[in-house]
Each structure stands twice: as C-alpha cells, then as structure tokens.
C-alpha positions as CSV (number, residue, x, y, z in Angstrom):
1,M,-203.2,118.3,-48.9
2,T,-204.9,119.1,-45.6
3,M,-208.7,119.5,-45.6
4,T,-211.1,120.3,-42.8
5,T,-212.0,117.0,-41.1
6,H,-215.6,116.0,-41.2
7,N,-216.5,114.2,-38.0
8,P,-220.2,113.1,-38.2
9,T,-222.2,113.4,-35.0
10,T,-225.8,113.1,-34.0
11,P,-228.0,114.9,-31.5
12,E,-227.8,111.7,-29.3
13,T,-224.1,111.3,-29.6
14,P,-221.9,114.4,-29.4
15,R,-218.8,112.4,-30.0
16,P,-217.7,111.3,-33.5
17,I,-218.4,107.8,-34.5
18,P,-215.3,105.6,-34.1
19,Q,-213.3,105.2,-37.3
20,E,-213.5,101.4,-37.0
21,A,-217.2,101.6,-37.5
22,F,-216.6,103.2,-40.9
23,D,-214.0,100.6,-41.7
24,W,-216.5,97.8,-40.8
25,Y,-219.1,99.4,-43.1
26,D,-216.6,99.5,-45.9
27,E,-215.9,95.8,-45.4
28,Y,-219.6,95.1,-45.3
29,A,-220.4,97.2,-48.4
30,H,-217.7,95.4,-50.4
31,G,-218.7,91.9,-49.4
32,L,-215.7,91.2,-47.1
33,I,-218.0,90.6,-44.1
34,D,-221.7,89.7,-44.0
35,R,-224.5,91.8,-42.5
36,R,-224.7,89.7,-39.4
37,T,-220.9,90.2,-38.7
38,F,-221.2,93.9,-39.4
39,M,-224.2,94.3,-37.0
40,S,-222.4,92.2,-34.3
41,R,-219.4,94.5,-34.5
42,L,-221.5,97.6,-34.2
43,A,-223.3,96.1,-31.2
44,G,-219.9,95.9,-29.5
45,L,-219.7,99.7,-29.5
46,G,-222.7,99.8,-27.1
47,A,-220.2,99.6,-24.2
48,L,-218.9,103.0,-25.4
49,G,-222.3,104.5,-25.2
50,F,-223.3,104.2,-28.9
51,S,-226.8,102.9,-29.6
52,M,-227.5,100.7,-32.5
53,S,-230.2,103.1,-33.8
54,V,-227.7,106.0,-33.9
55,L,-225.0,103.9,-35.5
56,T,-227.2,102.4,-38.2
57,A,-228.9,105.7,-39.0
58,S,-225.5,107.3,-39.4
59,L,-223.7,104.6,-41.4
60,L,-226.5,103.2,-43.7
61,P,-227.6,105.4,-46.7
62,N,-230.4,107.9,-46.5
63,Y,-231.2,108.9,-50.0
64,A,-233.6,111.6,-49.0
65,E,-230.4,113.5,-48.1
66,A,-228.8,113.0,-51.4
67,E,-230.9,115.1,-53.7
68,Q,-229.1,118.3,-54.7
69,V,-230.9,118.7,-58.1
70,S,-234.5,117.8,-58.3
71,F,-235.7,115.6,-61.2
72,N,-238.2,118.3,-61.8
73,D,-235.5,121.0,-62.2
74,P,-236.5,123.1,-65.2
75,D,-232.9,123.4,-66.4
76,I,-232.7,119.7,-67.2
77,K,-234.7,116.9,-68.8
78,A,-234.2,113.5,-67.4
79,T,-235.3,110.3,-69.2
80,F,-234.2,106.7,-69.6
81,A,-232.5,105.4,-72.7
82,K,-231.8,101.8,-73.8
83,F,-228.6,100.7,-75.5
84,S,-227.2,97.5,-77.0
85,S,-224.4,95.5,-75.4
86,P,-223.8,92.5,-77.7
87,K,-220.8,91.3,-75.8
88,G,-222.5,91.8,-72.4
89,H,-226.1,91.4,-71.3
90,G,-227.7,92.4,-74.6
91,E,-230.2,95.1,-73.9
92,C,-229.3,97.6,-71.2
93,E,-230.6,100.9,-69.9
94,G,-229.4,104.1,-68.4
95,Y,-230.5,107.4,-66.9
96,L,-230.0,110.3,-69.4
97,A,-229.9,113.9,-68.1
98,V,-229.7,116.7,-70.7
99,P,-229.7,120.5,-70.3
100,T,-233.0,121.9,-71.5
101,N,-231.3,125.1,-72.8
102,L,-228.9,123.2,-75.0
103,T,-228.6,125.0,-78.4
104,G,-225.4,123.5,-79.8
105,K,-223.3,120.5,-79.0
106,A,-222.2,119.5,-75.5
107,A,-219.7,117.1,-74.0
108,V,-221.0,113.8,-72.7
109,V,-220.1,112.3,-69.3
110,L,-220.7,108.7,-68.3
111,V,-221.6,108.4,-64.7
112,V,-220.9,105.0,-63.1
113,H,-222.5,103.8,-59.9
114,E,-221.1,101.9,-57.0
115,N,-221.5,98.1,-56.5
116,R,-225.2,98.2,-55.9
117,G,-226.9,99.6,-59.0
118,L,-228.2,103.0,-60.1
119,N,-229.4,104.4,-56.8
120,P,-230.8,107.9,-56.2
121,Y,-227.4,109.4,-55.3
122,V,-225.9,108.5,-58.7
123,K,-229.0,109.8,-60.6
124,D,-228.5,113.0,-58.7
125,V,-224.9,113.2,-59.8
126,A,-226.0,112.9,-63.4
127,R,-228.4,115.8,-62.8
128,R,-225.6,117.8,-61.3
129,L,-223.6,117.4,-64.4
130,A,-226.5,118.4,-66.6
131,K,-226.9,121.6,-64.6
132,Q,-223.3,122.3,-65.5
133,G,-224.1,122.0,-69.2
134,F,-223.0,118.4,-69.8
135,I,-225.0,115.6,-71.3
136,A,-224.9,112.9,-68.5
137,F,-225.6,109.2,-69.0
138,A,-225.7,106.8,-66.0
139,P,-226.2,103.2,-66.9
140,D,-227.8,100.7,-64.4
141,A,-225.8,97.5,-64.4
142,L,-228.8,95.8,-62.8
143,Y,-231.2,96.5,-65.7
144,P,-230.9,92.9,-67.0
145,L,-232.1,91.7,-63.6
146,G,-235.0,94.2,-63.4
147,G,-233.0,97.3,-62.3
148,Y,-232.0,98.8,-59.0
149,P,-234.4,97.2,-56.5
150,G,-234.9,100.2,-54.2
151,N,-232.5,99.2,-51.5
152,D,-228.7,98.8,-51.4
153,D,-228.6,95.4,-49.7
154,D,-230.6,93.7,-52.5
155,G,-228.8,95.8,-55.1
156,R,-225.4,94.7,-53.8
157,A,-226.4,91.0,-53.9
158,M,-227.8,91.3,-57.4
159,Q,-224.7,93.0,-58.8
160,R,-222.5,90.4,-57.1
161,S,-224.4,87.6,-58.8
162,M,-223.7,89.0,-62.3
163,D,-220.9,88.0,-64.6
164,R,-218.1,90.5,-64.1
165,A,-216.8,90.3,-67.7
166,K,-220.2,90.9,-69.1
167,L,-220.7,93.9,-66.7
168,E,-217.5,95.4,-68.0
169,E,-218.6,94.9,-71.6
170,D,-221.9,96.7,-70.7
171,F,-220.1,99.7,-69.5
172,I,-217.8,99.8,-72.6
173,A,-221.0,99.6,-74.7
174,A,-222.6,102.4,-72.6
175,A,-219.5,104.6,-73.1
176,Q,-219.6,104.1,-76.8
177,F,-223.4,104.8,-76.9
178,A,-223.0,108.0,-74.8
179,K,-220.1,109.2,-77.0
180,G,-222.4,108.9,-80.0
181,H,-225.2,111.0,-78.6
182,E,-226.8,113.1,-81.3
183,S,-226.2,116.3,-79.3
184,G,-222.7,115.4,-78.2
185,N,-219.6,117.2,-79.4
186,G,-217.7,113.9,-79.9
187,K,-215.9,114.1,-76.5
188,L,-216.5,111.6,-73.7
189,G,-215.7,111.9,-70.0
190,A,-216.4,109.4,-67.3
191,V,-216.8,109.8,-63.5
192,G,-217.4,106.8,-61.2
193,F,-217.5,106.0,-57.5
194,C,-216.0,102.9,-55.8
195,F,-216.9,100.1,-58.3
196,G,-217.6,103.0,-60.7
197,G,-214.1,104.3,-60.1
198,Y,-212.8,100.9,-61.1
199,I,-214.9,101.0,-64.2
200,V,-213.5,104.5,-65.2
201,N,-209.9,103.0,-64.8
202,M,-211.0,100.0,-66.8
203,L,-212.4,102.2,-69.6
204,A,-209.1,104.2,-69.6
205,A,-207.3,100.9,-70.2
206,S,-209.8,99.2,-72.5
207,I,-210.8,102.1,-74.8
208,P,-208.1,104.7,-74.3
209,D,-208.7,106.3,-77.7
210,Q,-212.4,106.8,-77.0
211,L,-212.3,108.1,-73.4
212,D,-211.2,111.8,-73.4
213,A,-211.1,112.3,-69.6
214,G,-211.7,110.1,-66.6
215,V,-212.3,110.9,-62.9
216,P,-212.3,107.8,-60.7
217,Y,-213.3,108.4,-57.2
218,Y,-211.7,105.9,-54.8
219,G,-211.5,103.2,-57.5
220,S,-209.0,100.4,-57.9
221,P,-207.0,100.1,-61.2
222,A,-207.8,97.9,-64.2
223,A,-206.4,94.4,-64.5
224,E,-202.7,94.5,-64.6
225,E,-202.4,93.2,-68.1
226,L,-204.4,96.2,-69.4
227,R,-202.7,99.0,-67.4
228,A,-200.0,99.6,-70.0
229,N,-202.7,101.0,-72.3
230,V,-203.7,103.9,-70.0
231,R,-202.7,107.3,-71.4
232,G,-205.2,109.6,-69.6
233,P,-206.0,112.3,-68.9
234,L,-207.2,111.1,-65.5
235,M,-208.0,112.9,-62.3
236,L,-207.9,110.4,-59.4
237,Q,-209.7,111.2,-56.1
238,F,-208.8,109.4,-52.8
239,G,-209.7,109.6,-49.2
240,S,-206.7,109.3,-46.9
241,L,-208.6,106.8,-44.6
242,D,-209.4,104.4,-47.4
243,K,-206.7,101.9,-46.8
244,R,-208.2,99.2,-49.0
245,V,-208.2,101.2,-52.2
246,N,-205.2,103.4,-51.4
247,A,-203.0,100.2,-51.1
248,T,-203.5,99.8,-54.9
249,W,-202.3,103.3,-55.8
250,P,-198.5,103.1,-55.6
251,D,-198.2,100.3,-58.2
252,Y,-200.8,102.0,-60.4
253,E,-199.0,105.3,-60.2
254,K,-195.7,103.6,-61.2
255,T,-197.5,102.3,-64.3
256,L,-199.0,105.7,-65.2
257,K,-195.5,107.2,-64.9
258,A,-194.0,104.5,-67.1
259,N,-196.7,105.1,-69.7
260,G,-196.1,108.8,-69.7
261,A,-199.8,109.1,-68.9
262,E,-201.4,112.5,-68.1
263,Y,-202.8,112.4,-64.6
264,V,-203.3,114.2,-61.4
265,A,-204.2,112.6,-58.0
266,Y,-205.7,114.2,-55.0
267,V,-205.8,112.7,-51.5
268,Y,-208.2,114.3,-49.0
269,E,-207.0,114.2,-45.4
270,D,-209.2,112.4,-42.9
271,A,-211.7,111.5,-45.6
272,N,-213.2,108.0,-45.8
273,H,-214.0,105.9,-48.8
274,G,-217.3,107.3,-50.1
275,F,-216.6,110.8,-49.0
276,H,-218.5,112.3,-52.0
277,N,-221.7,110.3,-51.3
278,D,-224.0,112.7,-49.4
279,S,-226.4,109.9,-48.3
280,T,-224.2,108.5,-45.5
281,S,-222.1,110.0,-42.7
282,R,-218.9,109.1,-44.6
283,Y,-219.8,112.2,-46.5
284,S,-217.3,115.0,-46.0
285,P,-219.0,118.2,-47.4
286,E,-215.8,120.2,-47.7
287,D,-213.9,117.5,-49.5
288,A,-216.9,116.6,-51.7
289,E,-217.3,120.2,-52.8
290,L,-213.6,120.7,-53.5
291,S,-213.2,117.4,-55.4
292,W,-216.4,118.1,-57.4
293,S,-215.4,121.6,-58.4
294,R,-212.1,120.1,-59.6
295,T,-213.9,117.4,-61.5
296,I,-216.2,120.0,-63.3
297,E,-213.2,122.2,-64.2
298,F,-211.3,119.1,-65.4
299,F,-214.2,118.1,-67.7
300,K,-214.6,121.6,-69.0
301,D,-210.9,121.8,-69.8
302,K,-210.6,118.4,-71.4
303,L,-213.9,118.0,-73.1
304,S,-214.4,121.3,-74.8
305,G,-215.3,121.0,-78.5
C-alpha cells in the first residue's frame, strides 16, 4: 500500500536526513555496530552539511515527545504489579494501566517493549490502550536487574546481558498473569515493537491456545522449530525500508500459510523500522496513526467477550 512519506527535517537542515543514517541507527540499536562506529559514520555526513548535533538530536530518542496520554489522565489508573516467573527470573514486574470507568469485564493486552526495557514510550502505549477501554500490562524485562535505567544505551546493554531463554519465560509468565486479571474477560491480546514484535510472534508459537490476538510491529518470527504451532489471529506491521526484519517475512509467511493460520500483514511504504515510536525521527505520523487504528479495531474484533 502507498502511504505519505514522512521525511524528518530540522530547522537547521531543510533536507531530509539520508536513509543510510537511519540504517546505521538500526544497526547500532540492535547491537550490530557499537556506538563509536555509529558516531563515526554520522560524522562522515558532515561533508554533506549535516552537523552532529542535528543528526544525534534527530536519531536518538526524545521521550518528552512520546507522551500522548498523561499518567495523570483521569480516564486511567496506572500502577505497577508484580508477577511470578518460576521458569524465568523469579519475581518480575510490569506497568498496569486500567480504565477508571471500568464497570464490567474488559480484554487484556500485553504490551512488549523493544530491546532496552520499559521506557516512557512503551508506558505511554499501555496508557493509550487503557484509554480505549482495554486493561494493558507492560512488563519490564529489566526488573530483575533493577528496572529500566532511565536511558536506552544502558537499558540495551542490560537487556543484552540477560539470559534469552529466561527472558522469554518471563514474557510467557507475564502473558498468563495478564490473562488472569480479575477484571479481564478471559481474552488476551499482545502488541510489541521490535524485540517486542519478536516476543508476540514467540507467544503465538509457544502458547497459541492462550493468545487470542497478536500484533507484532516489525518483529522477527519465533524459532523455526516452534513456527508450526502458530494459528493466529495475527496482524503483522512492517515498514518497507526495514530490510533486516523484512528479510525474515517470506519464509514466515510460507509457514503461516502452511499452518492455515489467520493473519493479515501490512507494509507501510517509505517507513523505517520503529515508525510507530514517536520519540525518534524514524516516526512516521501517518503510518503510525493508520497502523494503530488498525491495531485497536483488530483487538476490539478479536477480544470481545
């Protein structure tokens, strides 16, 4: 499908930032290059008239820009809740956002962060869901190490240091905890971004009978030996410029078709990996809004009591 292209600019730089800068940021954010290499590559764009201050301000997250629903919003109540993960890291914690006007039962949606812990953007996503009438639960994978440290670089390093198998067990435990919420209607959805998109795919493969709807944003599939378990329903969201994740999609789609899985996939033209994240200039407002409206309608359809 064709969407309006979002080309981030700044007052100092009327031209769009070159695509290779976004690609380098993606490599850096996912541990394929270190910070020194990333900065060195950005410095090379100086010959094209881009200052380092403009580039770093545009590419690195600014979480002050990410709040769409205040934590003081009277329509929601946000707290923290602990849960047990006996096969993972033991005691874990997540951010729980519940509509204040909830009178009956509501569907529960697990919200899964990127590869750096429960940052302000992901908390805000949970609040957005609560504003739509869902009970939202966003675990912090870094809780066993003290929680999200307040910046993405440290968070990324902390998450990379953790045992991957135990992390996955923590999210399985979180999904089961969320599904059993006392005000839940027994239906569970999950939405995740980047690493979180992978986790949604992993949950669809690991607990297919417990996950009632999943929306992975630019997430890679579960381990190959688990994929035959996936039945859906899934709504998969991709940015057309995200070569790394998109390369995994053809084989995954073949498996979904072979499984007879219920799924729909959307590719947003000229959108980068992370296009839903409104804290960086990879954010594409039009694509984020359209993909989110589709996500909300998908959950309303699949998770009704």
